[in-house]
MIDO-965547 format. One line per field, with one value per atom (N, C-alpha, C): x, y, z; residue in one letter; atom name. Coordinates in pm, whole numbers, plus 50000, padded with zeros to 5 digits. Example, Ala and Ser with C-alpha at 12.3 -4.5 7.8 and 13.67 -1.06 7.14 Angstrom:
! MIDO-965547
x <- (51319 / 51230 / 51320 / 51285 / 51367 / 51290) .
y <- (49431 / 49550 / 49670 / 49775 / 49894 / 50003) .
z <- (50780 / 50780 / 50780 / 50708 / 50714 / 50787) .
residu <- (A / A / A / S / S / S) .
atome <- (N / CA / C / N / CA / C) .
This chain:
! MIDO-965547
x <- (87047 / 86905 / 86832 / 86899 / 86830 / 86775 / 86817 / 86764 / 86631 / 86586 / 86457 / 86343 / 86234 / 86116 / 86035 / 85938 / 85852 / 85778 / 85733 / 85660 / 85751 / 85875 / 85967 / 86002 / 86003 / 86039 / 85921 / 85799 / 85683 / 85690 / 85739 / 85746 / 85842 / 85939 / 86033 / 85984 / 85880 / 85826 / 85763 / 85816 / 85764 / 85636 / 85543 / 85413 / 85307 / 85210 / 85106 / 85029 / 84980 / 84901 / 84778 / 84739 / 84619 / 84639 / 84538 / 84542 / 84563 / 84663 / 84702 / 84683 / 84601 / 84573 / 84645 / 84710 / 84781 / 84684 / 84724 / 84652 / 84718 / 84657 / 84724 / 84746 / 84670 / 84686 / 84817 / 84865 / 84988 / 85098 / 85093 / 85188 / 85233 / 85344 / 85391 / 85461 / 85446 / 85521 / 85588 / 85721 / 85800 / 85904 / 85959 / 86069 / 86166 / 86290 / 86395 / 86468 / 86498 / 86570 / 86660 / 86776 / 86870 / 86824 / 86831 / 86799 / 86927 / 86960 / 87081 / 87208 / 87195 / 87310 / 87362 / 87295 / 87351 / 87255 / 87125 / 87028 / 86927 / 86875 / 86777 / 86637 / 86552 / 86411 / 86335 / 86249 / 86170 / 86024 / 85954 / 85812 / 85742 / 85610 / 85532 / 85401 / 85334 / 85203 / 85102 / 84993 / 84892 / 84786 / 84769 / 84665 / 84728 / 84710 / 84764 / 84691 / 84705 / 84649 / 84735 / 84722 / 84799 / 84763 / 84803 / 84779 / 84901 / 84912 / 85010 / 84930 / 84945 / 84878 / 84984 / 84961 / 85054 / 84977 / 85026 / 84960 / 85061 / 85015 / 85107 / 85166 / 85097 / 85146 / 85233 / 85251 / 85334 / 85290 / 85356 / 85325 / 85330 / 85246 / 85249 / 85211 / 85254 / 85226 / 85180 / 85086 / 85034 / 85007 / 85035 / 85006 / 84973 / 84896 / 84857 / 84871 / 84928 / 84947 / 84877 / 84804 / 84742 / 84844 / 84895 / 85003 / 84959 / 84830 / 84783 / 84800 / 84822 / 84837 / 84982 / 85070 / 85210 / 85219 / 85310 / 85327 / 85473 / 85535 / 85674 / 85682 / 85569 / 85558 / 85585 / 85570 / 85587 / 85484 / 85371 / 85260 / 85297 / 85383 / 85422 / 85500 / 85591 / 85666 / 85571 / 85476 / 85381 / 85299 / 85255 / 85181 / 85269 / 85398 / 85489 / 85506 / 85515 / 85528 / 85403 / 85287 / 85162 / 85150 / 85229 / 85220 / 85281 / 85268 / 85322 / 85475 / 85542 / 85689 / 85733 / 85645 / 85680 / 85573 / 85480 / 85384 / 85269 / 85232 / 85116 / 84992 / 84960 / 84855 / 84719 / 84691 / 84561 / 84545 / 84647 / 84639 / 84681 / 84772 / 84829 / 84821 / 84702 / 84677 / 84735 / 84789 / 84835 / 84975 / 85042 / 85165 / 85121 / 85165 / 85128 / 85253 / 85242 / 85347 / 85279 / 85331 / 85283 / 85405 / 85413 / 85529 / 85528 / 85647 / 85664 / 85737 / 85813 / 85885 / 85924 / 85920 / 85966 / 86068 / 86190 / 86302 / 86365 / 86384 / 86444 / 86592 / 86636 / 86777 / 86826 / 86747 / 86768 / 86632 / 86625 / 86496 / 86399 / 86448 / 86360 / 86368 / 86465 / 86486 / 86457 / 86395 / 86351 / 86374 / 86394 / 86391 / 86254 / 86184 / 86054 / 86071 / 86075 / 86088 / 85949 / 85938 / 85807 / 85811 / 85692 / 85676 / 85622 / 85700 / 85663 / 85620 / 85500 / 85448 / 85435 / 85510 / 85507 / 85501 / 85415 / 85410 / 85388 / 85311 / 85278 / 85386 / 85493 / 85604 / 85616 / 85632 / 85648 / 85788 / 85854 / 85991 / 86002 / 86092 / 86116 / 86196 / 86165 / 86238 / 86243 / 86347 / 86359 / 86354 / 86257 / 86247 / 86325 / 86405 / 86472 / 86379 / 86317 / 86211 / 86254 / 86200 / 86223 / 86089 / 86069 / 85953 / 85989 / 85918 / 85948 / 85886 / 85785 / 85723 / 85573 / 85512 / 85367 / 85320 / 85195 / 85140 / 84989 / 84922 / 84778 / 84756 / 84681 / 84660 / 84554 / 84535 / 84439 / 84295 / 84261 / 84126 / 84114 / 84223 / 84220 / 84254 / 84299 / 84336 / 84479 / 84499 / 84635 / 84701 / 84826 / 84901 / 85039 / 85091 / 85230 / 85294 / 85418 / 85496 / 85600 / 85607 / 85702 / 85766 / 85892 / 85956 / 86026 / 86040 / 86105 / 86170 / 86279 / 86347 / 86385 / 86400 / 86449 / 86507 / 86584 / 86632 / 86602 / 86545 / 86513 / 86572 / 86578 / 86611 / 86480 / 86444 / 86316 / 86314 / 86429 / 86434 / 86392 / 86410 / 86364 / 86212 / 86143 / 85998 / 85952 / 86038 / 86010 / 85980 / 86043 / 86035 / 86172 / 86190 / 86322 / 86340 / 86238 / 86250 / 86372 / 86451 / 86566 / 86622 / 86713 / 86787 / 86930 / 87026 / 87167 / 87210 / 87298 / 87356 / 87499 / 87551 / 87688 / 87792 / 87761 / 87856 / 87867 / 87773 / 87768 / 87658 / 87606 / 87492 / 87365 / 87259 / 87128 / 87030 / 86918 / 86819 / 86765 / 86731 / 86672 / 86752 / 86799 / 86873 / 86785 / 86848 / 86777 / 86746 / 86832 / 86814 / 86710 / 86618 / 86513 / 86513 / 86520 / 86508 / 86362 / 86316 / 86180 / 86188 / 86106 / 86103 / 85959 / 85934 / 85798 / 85799 / 85707 / 85687 / 85539 / 85509 / 85370 / 85331 / 85213 / 85143 / 85023 / 85011 / 84901 / 84814 / 84684 / 84586 / 84547 / 84537 / 84491 / 84342 / 84304 / 84163 / 84099 / 84178 / 84120 / 84219) .
y <- (15532 / 15508 / 15562 / 15636 / 15697 / 15595 / 15471 / 15370 / 15313 / 15350 / 15301 / 15366 / 15296 / 15352 / 15429 / 15508 / 15583 / 15489 / 15376 / 15280 / 15223 / 15197 / 15139 / 15239 / 15367 / 15466 / 15508 / 15472 / 15512 / 15457 / 15335 / 15279 / 15359 / 15426 / 15507 / 15651 / 15691 / 15825 / 15842 / 15931 / 15944 / 16028 / 15995 / 16061 / 15951 / 15956 / 15853 / 15847 / 15728 / 15709 / 15799 / 15842 / 15922 / 16033 / 16116 / 16233 / 16354 / 16433 / 16551 / 16673 / 16768 / 16888 / 17008 / 17087 / 17206 / 17302 / 17352 / 17456 / 17589 / 17666 / 17787 / 17893 / 17891 / 17989 / 17967 / 17844 / 17811 / 17761 / 17802 / 17757 / 17874 / 17854 / 17959 / 17898 / 17968 / 17935 / 18063 / 18063 / 18183 / 18161 / 18271 / 18264 / 18377 / 18358 / 18458 / 18467 / 18590 / 18612 / 18735 / 18732 / 18845 / 18959 / 19080 / 19201 / 19280 / 19314 / 19388 / 19311 / 19184 / 19103 / 19129 / 19217 / 19255 / 19239 / 19231 / 19224 / 19113 / 19052 / 18946 / 19002 / 18983 / 19020 / 18894 / 18907 / 18794 / 18819 / 18714 / 18724 / 18598 / 18604 / 18487 / 18487 / 18374 / 18360 / 18345 / 18419 / 18417 / 18310 / 18260 / 18160 / 18034 / 17924 / 17795 / 17684 / 17564 / 17445 / 17326 / 17220 / 17101 / 16987 / 16868 / 16748 / 16657 / 16580 / 16473 / 16347 / 16247 / 16118 / 16018 / 15955 / 15856 / 15727 / 15619 / 15489 / 15377 / 15255 / 15142 / 15120 / 15167 / 15147 / 15259 / 15366 / 15476 / 15609 / 15712 / 15848 / 15938 / 16042 / 16140 / 16276 / 16380 / 16517 / 16595 / 16685 / 16770 / 16908 / 17011 / 17147 / 17239 / 17343 / 17445 / 17582 / 17677 / 17814 / 17907 / 18004 / 18108 / 18219 / 18236 / 18332 / 18477 / 18506 / 18643 / 18685 / 18588 / 18619 / 18652 / 18672 / 18704 / 18836 / 18840 / 18959 / 18974 / 19083 / 19115 / 19243 / 19289 / 19412 / 19538 / 19527 / 19641 / 19626 / 19696 / 19676 / 19688 / 19781 / 19797 / 19674 / 19624 / 19504 / 19384 / 19374 / 19262 / 19262 / 19380 / 19389 / 19345 / 19384 / 19342 / 19189 / 19130 / 18984 / 18913 / 18974 / 18915 / 18928 / 19016 / 19045 / 18933 / 18947 / 18848 / 18841 / 18944 / 18939 / 18827 / 18792 / 18690 / 18581 / 18585 / 18476 / 18474 / 18588 / 18599 / 18541 / 18597 / 18545 / 18538 / 18627 / 18624 / 18498 / 18461 / 18344 / 18214 / 18225 / 18107 / 18128 / 18109 / 18153 / 18066 / 17948 / 17859 / 17805 / 17781 / 17701 / 17568 / 17456 / 17327 / 17241 / 17151 / 17053 / 16919 / 16813 / 16677 / 16588 / 16522 / 16437 / 16314 / 16266 / 16142 / 16036 / 16077 / 15983 / 16056 / 15982 / 16033 / 15934 / 15983 / 15897 / 15944 / 15853 / 15888 / 15920 / 16026 / 16059 / 16008 / 16035 / 15978 / 15972 / 15958 / 15933 / 16052 / 16175 / 16292 / 16369 / 16337 / 16413 / 16326 / 16391 / 16320 / 16405 / 16340 / 16407 / 16381 / 16488 / 16476 / 16520 / 16422 / 16452 / 16472 / 16565 / 16586 / 16680 / 16703 / 16791 / 16925 / 17030 / 17166 / 17239 / 17295 / 17370 / 17516 / 17601 / 17745 / 17808 / 17906 / 17984 / 17895 / 17786 / 17697 / 17597 / 17592 / 17500 / 17404 / 17275 / 17174 / 17117 / 17116 / 17064 / 16978 / 16879 / 16804 / 16889 / 16872 / 16943 / 16850 / 16866 / 16789 / 16885 / 16861 / 16936 / 16862 / 16932 / 16875 / 16899 / 16792 / 16806 / 16750 / 16810 / 16765 / 16752 / 16639 / 16623 / 16686 / 16794 / 16868 / 16804 / 16720 / 16649 / 16639 / 16566 / 16553 / 16595 / 16642 / 16690 / 16695 / 16689 / 16711 / 16852 / 16933 / 17072 / 17080 / 17198 / 17211 / 17174 / 17175 / 17137 / 16987 / 16912 / 16767 / 16722 / 16814 / 16780 / 16727 / 16618 / 16569 / 16659 / 16697 / 16784 / 16725 / 16758 / 16726 / 16855 / 16877 / 16991 / 16945 / 17012 / 16978 / 17106 / 17098 / 17209 / 17153 / 17237 / 17193 / 17312 / 17286 / 17389 / 17334 / 17425 / 17391 / 17517 / 17500 / 17613 / 17584 / 17681 / 17666 / 17783 / 17769 / 17879 / 17923 / 18048 / 18094 / 18088 / 18100 / 18091 / 17952 / 17849 / 17715 / 17709 / 17808 / 17815 / 17931 / 17968 / 18070 / 18207 / 18237 / 18370 / 18435 / 18503 / 18550 / 18701 / 18775 / 18920 / 18956 / 19052 / 19100 / 19224 / 19290 / 19402 / 19392 / 19402 / 19397 / 19533 / 19528 / 19649 / 19665 / 19783 / 19809 / 19730 / 19690 / 19615 / 19468 / 19424 / 19282 / 19209 / 19271 / 19213 / 19235 / 19168 / 19187 / 19234 / 19289 / 19341 / 19228 / 19114 / 19002 / 18875 / 18807 / 18683 / 18576 / 18485 / 18371 / 18268 / 18259 / 18161 / 18209 / 18118 / 18148 / 18037 / 18076 / 17981 / 17971 / 17849 / 17823 / 17769 / 17825 / 17782 / 17753 / 17632 / 17590 / 17545 / 17599 / 17555 / 17525 / 17402 / 17357 / 17296 / 17334 / 17260 / 17200 / 17068 / 17000 / 16926 / 16929 / 16863 / 16729 / 16630 / 16499 / 16509 / 16476 / 16487 / 16352 / 16247 / 16112 / 16008) .
z <- (45397 / 45404 / 45282 / 45196 / 45085 / 44986 / 44994 / 44904 / 44951 / 45071 / 45121 / 45045 / 45031 / 44967 / 45070 / 45022 / 45113 / 45206 / 45156 / 45239 / 45348 / 45315 / 45412 / 45522 / 45490 / 45591 / 45676 / 45636 / 45713 / 45854 / 45873 / 46007 / 46094 / 46033 / 46109 / 46128 / 46053 / 46065 / 46202 / 46285 / 46422 / 46429 / 46341 / 46335 / 46335 / 46426 / 46428 / 46296 / 46263 / 46141 / 46142 / 46024 / 46009 / 45908 / 45896 / 45810 / 45898 / 45865 / 45942 / 45852 / 45895 / 45817 / 45878 / 45793 / 45840 / 45908 / 46024 / 46095 / 46055 / 45963 / 45914 / 46021 / 46128 / 46235 / 46310 / 46313 / 46385 / 46291 / 46165 / 46065 / 45978 / 45906 / 45815 / 45695 / 45582 / 45461 / 45419 / 45424 / 45402 / 45294 / 45243 / 45148 / 45177 / 45130 / 45144 / 45012 / 44970 / 44845 / 44862 / 44803 / 44812 / 44720 / 44772 / 44698 / 44680 / 44557 / 44521 / 44558 / 44591 / 44627 / 44767 / 44843 / 44974 / 45091 / 45065 / 45174 / 45145 / 45248 / 45232 / 45253 / 45153 / 45165 / 45202 / 45303 / 45351 / 45321 / 45287 / 45262 / 45307 / 45310 / 45347 / 45269 / 45273 / 45211 / 45323 / 45316 / 45421 / 45402 / 45280 / 45253 / 45196 / 45269 / 45226 / 45299 / 45244 / 45308 / 45269 / 45346 / 45314 / 45405 / 45363 / 45442 / 45439 / 45545 / 45555 / 45583 / 45497 / 45513 / 45559 / 45675 / 45726 / 45752 / 45696 / 45716 / 45704 / 45727 / 45720 / 45581 / 45476 / 45340 / 45288 / 45364 / 45316 / 45374 / 45329 / 45372 / 45250 / 45251 / 45143 / 45199 / 45128 / 45167 / 45045 / 45068 / 44960 / 45018 / 44940 / 44985 / 44870 / 44901 / 44804 / 44870 / 44795 / 44841 / 44743 / 44794 / 44711 / 44692 / 44569 / 44546 / 44567 / 44552 / 44575 / 44720 / 44809 / 44952 / 44990 / 44891 / 44919 / 44995 / 45093 / 45176 / 45212 / 45165 / 45199 / 45281 / 45332 / 45411 / 45328 / 45195 / 45106 / 44994 / 45003 / 44909 / 44761 / 44726 / 44585 / 44537 / 44620 / 44583 / 44574 / 44667 / 44664 / 44535 / 44491 / 44364 / 44247 / 44250 / 44143 / 44145 / 44265 / 44274 / 44221 / 44236 / 44184 / 44032 / 43972 / 43829 / 43745 / 43613 / 43519 / 43523 / 43579 / 43592 / 43687 / 43782 / 43880 / 43883 / 43978 / 43997 / 43897 / 43842 / 43752 / 43821 / 43937 / 44025 / 43958 / 43864 / 43798 / 43712 / 43637 / 43548 / 43617 / 43714 / 43779 / 43930 / 43989 / 44126 / 44237 / 44204 / 44311 / 44287 / 44398 / 44403 / 44464 / 44406 / 44463 / 44484 / 44580 / 44606 / 44630 / 44565 / 44587 / 44606 / 44721 / 44746 / 44654 / 44625 / 44548 / 44629 / 44731 / 44819 / 44947 / 45056 / 45185 / 45238 / 45260 / 45296 / 45427 / 45520 / 45649 / 45633 / 45700 / 45713 / 45847 / 45952 / 46085 / 46152 / 46284 / 46349 / 46343 / 46325 / 46319 / 46188 / 46102 / 45979 / 45857 / 45756 / 45637 / 45515 / 45401 / 45273 / 45214 / 45179 / 45116 / 44971 / 44882 / 44740 / 44683 / 44588 / 44530 / 44412 / 44357 / 44242 / 44291 / 44264 / 44301 / 44174 / 44176 / 44060 / 44099 / 44027 / 44046 / 43907 / 43889 / 43766 / 43643 / 43662 / 43552 / 43514 / 43593 / 43567 / 43685 / 43656 / 43760 / 43753 / 43868 / 43879 / 44004 / 44002 / 44125 / 44224 / 44351 / 44457 / 44578 / 44658 / 44782 / 44900 / 44988 / 45112 / 45220 / 45295 / 45412 / 45530 / 45580 / 45680 / 45815 / 45920 / 46057 / 46127 / 46195 / 46280 / 46414 / 46450 / 46572 / 46696 / 46675 / 46787 / 46771 / 46864 / 46869 / 47008 / 47015 / 47142 / 47131 / 47244 / 47251 / 47303 / 47227 / 47268 / 47379 / 47439 / 47551 / 47515 / 47386 / 47343 / 47315 / 47337 / 47317 / 47176 / 47090 / 46952 / 46946 / 46872 / 46847 / 46745 / 46768 / 46677 / 46650 / 46533 / 46500 / 46449 / 46487 / 46439 / 46340 / 46226 / 46120 / 46068 / 46031 / 45962 / 45839 / 45737 / 45614 / 45546 / 45476 / 45399 / 45262 / 45169 / 45035 / 44974 / 44870 / 44792 / 44646 / 44578 / 44436 / 44360 / 44230 / 44141 / 44075 / 44092 / 44038 / 43886 / 43822 / 43675 / 43626 / 43709 / 43673 / 43660 / 43718 / 43714 / 43625 / 43531 / 43431 / 43492 / 43606 / 43665 / 43649 / 43537 / 43499 / 43508 / 43555 / 43563 / 43647 / 43597 / 43672 / 43604 / 43673 / 43619 / 43671 / 43579 / 43617 / 43671 / 43769 / 43827 / 43778 / 43782 / 43737 / 43813 / 43936 / 44020 / 43978 / 43893 / 43859 / 43935 / 44041 / 44112 / 44030 / 44072 / 44010 / 44117 / 44073 / 44167 / 44255 / 44193 / 44266 / 44235 / 44339 / 44320 / 44255 / 44183 / 44126 / 44235 / 44335 / 44443 / 44543 / 44576 / 44673 / 44778 / 44904 / 45014 / 45053 / 45077 / 45122 / 45263 / 45353 / 45493 / 45531 / 45578 / 45614 / 45760 / 45838 / 45976 / 45991 / 46032 / 46032 / 46166 / 46209 / 46315 / 46247 / 46250 / 46181 / 46282 / 46256 / 46341 / 46281 / 46368 / 46321 / 46293 / 46168 / 46131 / 46106 / 46094 / 46076 / 46123) .
residu <- (M / M / M / S / S / S / S / S / S / Q / Q / Q / T / T / T / A / A / A / A / A / A / A / A / A / T / T / T / T / T / T / T / T / T / A / A / A / L / L / L / P / P / P / V / V / V / P / P / P / S / S / S / G / G / G / T / T / T / W / W / W / A / A / A / I / I / I / D / D / D / P / P / P / V / V / V / H / H / H / S / S / S / S / S / S / I / I / I / E / E / E / F / F / F / Q / Q / Q / V / V / V / K / K / K / H / H / H / L / L / L / G / G / G / I / I / I / A / A / A / T / T / T / V / V / V / K / K / K / G / G / G / H / H / H / F / F / F / G / G / G / E / E / E / F / F / F / E / E / E / G / G / G / T / T / T / L / L / L / E / E / E / V / V / V / G / G / G / P / P / P / G / G / G / G / G / G / A / A / A / S / S / S / A / A / A / H / H / H / G / G / G / T / T / T / V / V / V / K / K / K / V / V / V / A / A / A / S / S / S / V / V / V / N / N / N / T / T / T / R / R / R / E / E / E / P / P / P / Q / Q / Q / R / R / R / D / D / D / E / E / E / H / H / H / L / L / L / R / R / R / S / S / S / A / A / A / D / D / D / F / F / F / F / F / F / D / D / D / A / A / A / E / E / E / K / K / K / L / L / L / P / P / P / E / E / E / I / I / I / T / T / T / F / F / F / Q / Q / Q / S / S / S / T / T / T / A / A / A / I / I / I / T / T / T / A / A / A / V / V / V / D / D / D / E / E / E / D / D / D / E / E / E / F / F / F / N / N / N / V / V / V / E / E / E / G / G / G / D / D / D / L / L / L / S / S / S / I / I / I / H / H / H / G / G / G / V / V / V / T / T / T / R / R / R / P / P / P / V / V / V / T / T / T / L / L / L / K / K / K / A / A / A / T / T / T / V / V / V / E / E / E / G / G / G / T / T / T / E / E / E / T / T / T / D / D / D / P / P / P / Q / Q / Q / G / G / G / N / N / N / E / E / E / R / R / R / V / V / V / G / G / G / L / L / L / S / S / S / A / A / A / T / T / T / A / A / A / Q / Q / Q / I / I / I / N / N / N / R / R / R / S / S / S / D / D / D / F / F / F / D / D / D / M / M / M / K / K / K / F / F / F / N / N / N / M / M / M / A / A / A / L / L / L / G / G / G / S / S / S / G / G / G / N / N / N / V / V / V / V / V / V / V / V / V / S / S / S / D / D / D / K / K / K / V / V / V / K / K / K / I / I / I / L / L / L / I / I / I / D / D / D / V / V / V / S / S / S / A / A / A / L / L / L / K / K / K / S / S / S / A / A / A) .
atome <- (N / CA / C / N / CA / C / N / CA / C / N / CA / C / N / CA / C / N / CA / C / N / CA / C / N / CA / C / N / CA / C / N / CA / C / N / CA / C / N / CA / C / N / CA / C / N / CA / C / N / CA / C / N / CA / C / N / CA / C / N / CA / C / N / CA / C / N / CA / C / N / CA / C / N / CA / C / N / CA / C / N / CA / C / N / CA / C / N / CA / C / N / CA / C / N / CA / C / N / CA / C / N / CA / C / N / CA / C / N / CA / C / N / CA / C / N / CA / C / N / CA / C / N / CA / C / N / CA / C / N / CA / C / N / CA / C / N / CA / C / N / CA / C / N / CA / C / N / CA / C / N / CA / C / N / CA / C / N / CA / C / N / CA / C / N / CA / C / N / CA / C / N / CA / C / N / CA / C / N / CA / C / N / CA / C / N / CA / C / N / CA / C / N / CA / C / N / CA / C / N / CA / C / N / CA / C / N / CA / C / N / CA / C / N / CA / C / N / CA / C / N / CA / C / N / CA / C / N / CA / C / N / CA / C / N / CA / C / N / CA / C / N / CA / C / N / CA / C / N / CA / C / N / CA / C / N / CA / C / N / CA / C / N / CA / C / N / CA / C / N / CA / C / N / CA / C / N / CA / C / N / CA / C / N / CA / C / N / CA / C / N / CA / C / N / CA / C / N / CA / C / N / CA / C / N / CA / C / N / CA / C / N / CA / C / N / CA / C / N / CA / C / N / CA / C / N / CA / C / N / CA / C / N / CA / C / N / CA / C / N / CA / C / N / CA / C / N / CA / C / N / CA / C / N / CA / C / N / CA / C / N / CA / C / N / CA / C / N / CA / C / N / CA / C / N / CA / C / N / CA / C / N / CA / C / N / CA / C / N / CA / C / N / CA / C / N / CA / C / N / CA / C / N / CA / C / N / CA / C / N / CA / C / N / CA / C / N / CA / C / N / CA / C / N / CA / C / N / CA / C / N / CA / C / N / CA / C / N / CA / C / N / CA / C / N / CA / C / N / CA / C / N / CA / C / N / CA / C / N / CA / C / N / CA / C / N / CA / C / N / CA / C / N / CA / C / N / CA / C / N / CA / C / N / CA / C / N / CA / C / N / CA / C / N / CA / C / N / CA / C / N / CA / C / N / CA / C / N / CA / C / N / CA / C / N / CA / C / N / CA / C / N / CA / C / N / CA / C / N / CA / C / N / CA / C / N / CA / C / N / CA / C / N / CA / C / N / CA / C / N / CA / C / N / CA / C / N / CA / C / N / CA / C / N / CA / C / N / CA / C / N / CA / C / N / CA / C / N / CA / C / N / CA / C / N / CA / C / N / CA / C / N / CA / C / N / CA / C / N / CA / C / N / CA / C / N / CA / C / N / CA / C / N / CA / C / N / CA / C / N / CA / C / N / CA / C / N / CA / C / N / CA / C / N / CA / C / N / CA / C / N / CA / C / N / CA / C / N / CA / C / N / CA / C / N / CA / C) .
């Protein structure tokens, strides 16, 4: 199915047509990275927004994350992540994603290809996405649940700070896992 275009897969997308806006209260954007090669450090961003547009002519997704909202539950590490060694939040305050194609893998799973911009560098990335379902909440709002994962190399986005250890490990792995869980409200 990977040869299908985004427009062709829209009919298979089990999400009703319309504009769906991320509800940040019921959503999360997280990352995981190895520390010292032996432990996984997890973090999340507290400020983000995004939309999913679904229509008869195709589907697209867009999102923005405020990098200053990074939280790893360790204030000193968070300040270092905001610095020029990593995100450089003062000069480059946002991470953005814009889809370029959405391709069905099966009835609930999709590849969302797009341009990811981090630290002033834009690279193509593929999110492995799952439609978790649709529901009407107690207030009568239509909702859709989506999850997505990807793995990137932070050095591809010019974030190369590191320190080698005598064991051959490094302080911070180059590989970063991205985990997205979204509840989106139909807004149009």
